[in-house]
C-alpha positions in Angstrom: 92.4 24.3 120.4 95.2 26.6 119.2 95.2 27.5 115.6 97.0 30.0 113.4 94.4 32.5 114.6 94.2 31.6 118.3 97.4 31.6 120.4 98.0 28.7 122.7 97.9 31.0 125.8 94.3 32.1 124.7 93.0 28.7 123.8 91.0 26.7 126.4 93.7 24.0 126.6 96.4 26.7 127.2 94.3 28.5 129.9 93.5 25.1 131.4 97.2 24.3 131.7 97.8 27.6 133.4 94.9 26.9 135.9 96.3 23.5 136.7 99.7 25.0 137.4 98.1 27.5 139.8 96.2 24.9 141.7 99.0 24.1 144.2 96.2 24.0 146.8 92.4 24.0 146.7 91.0 27.5 145.8 87.7 29.3 145.3 86.8 30.2 141.8 87.4 33.9 142.6 90.8 33.3 144.1 91.9 31.1 141.1 90.7 33.8 138.7 92.6 36.5 140.6 95.7 34.3 140.7 95.4 33.7 136.9 95.1 37.4 136.1 98.1 38.2 138.4 100.2 35.5 136.7 99.3 36.8 133.3 100.2 40.4 134.1 103.6 39.1 135.5 104.3 37.3 132.2 103.0 40.1 129.9 100.1 38.0 128.7 96.7 39.4 127.9 94.1 39.1 130.7 91.1 37.0 130.0 87.4 37.5 130.7 85.7 35.6 133.5 83.5 33.7 131.1 86.6 32.4 129.2 88.0 31.4 132.6 84.8 29.5 133.5 84.9 27.7 130.1 88.5 26.6 130.9 87.4 25.3 134.4 84.5 23.5 132.7 86.9 21.9 130.3 89.1 20.8 133.1 86.1 19.3 134.9 84.9 17.5 131.8 88.3 15.8 131.3 88.5 14.8 135.0 91.4 17.1 135.9 89.5 19.1 138.6 86.4 18.8 140.8 84.3 21.3 142.7 83.7 20.5 146.4 82.6 22.6 149.3 83.0 25.8 147.3 86.6 24.9 146.3 88.2 23.9 143.0 90.4 20.9 143.6 93.0 19.5 141.3 92.8 15.7 140.9 96.0 13.8 140.9 96.1 11.2 138.2 
């Protein structure tokens, strides 16, 4: 969660929101990570490490926002 020491764009919930916005179609983990890094460079945000990306994907899976099927990350419509 964001705090006075962790900016929203670096918190798991913020990264998760970015990932959901990028899931306009089903994507592999590597494609989604690449798209995230590209989007962050475009918006002058710091890039994140792959392990933090995976934690954000795990968070989204845990709350039922995405699923992993046939090698693709799929956004669930709720």
